[in-house]
N, C-alpha and C positions, 0 to 999 in steps of 0.2 A: 212269654208275656202275651197277654191277650190285647190286641190293638183295638178291636171294636166288636160290637154285638149287633146282630140283626134283631134279636128279641129284646124289647125294651125292659122286660122284667129281669133279665139275666144280669144286667149291669147293677140294678138295684139289689138283687140277691147277692151278688159278689161283694158288694160294699157293706151291706147291713145284715146278711144272713136271713133275710125275709123279703117277700114281695107279694103284693096283692095280685099281681099278674101271673103268678105261678102257684099251682096247687100246693098247699102246705105239706102234703105227704111226700112231695118230691124235693123239698128244700135241702135236707141233709145230704142225700145222694148227689144232688146237682152241685152243691157247693164243693163236695169232695172232688168231683170230676173237674169242676172249673179250676180248683187249686192245682190239680195235676196238669191240666192243660197249660195253665199260666207258668208253671215251673219247667215244663218239658222244653228241650232244645230241638227235638225232632218229633214228628208225628209218631214214629215208631216207638218212641219212649213211652207211649201210652198203651203198649201191649201188656196190660196188667190184668191179673185175675179179676173177673167180674165186670170188666169194662167192655168186653166184646168189641174191641177196637177193630175197625176195618175201613179200607178205602172205599169210597163210593165211585160208581162209574160216571163218566161224563167229563166235560170240560166246562169250567175250570175244575181242577182236581180238588175234591173235598173228602173229608173223613168223618167217621161216626164213632161215638162211644155210647153204649147202652146206659140208660139211667134207671128206668123201672117200667115194667110192662111194655107198652108200645112207645114209650118216650125215649128219645135219643138226643144227645147234643151233636150237632153237625158243625163243621168248621173247615175253613181253608187254611193254608199255611204259606207264609212268606218269610224266607230266611229262617230265623229262630222264633218267629211269632205266629200265633194263631190269629186268624182274621174272620170276620163275619160269623161269629159264634151264634148258633141258633138252637132253640129247643123245639123239636118237632115230634109230632105224634105219628109214628109209622105203624100202620095196621095192614 
């Protein structure tokens, strides 16, 4: 389950499959990844083809999954839940 979002457009996208705050060409891939994050019980369950899942360095511990180009979803993990899910442009 996803407990909260850092990026305001992600909550809207997760609920309605569209958001004016996120580029339309990212919608489908982002929703697929949000669905996978929401159903995962551990971060390691996201080691799926095309997701390029990896832990990020630093404290607190965060993780990343690739969306498209430089865009990634980053998130923390508490128990069986993702927290502070964000859409970031890594370049």
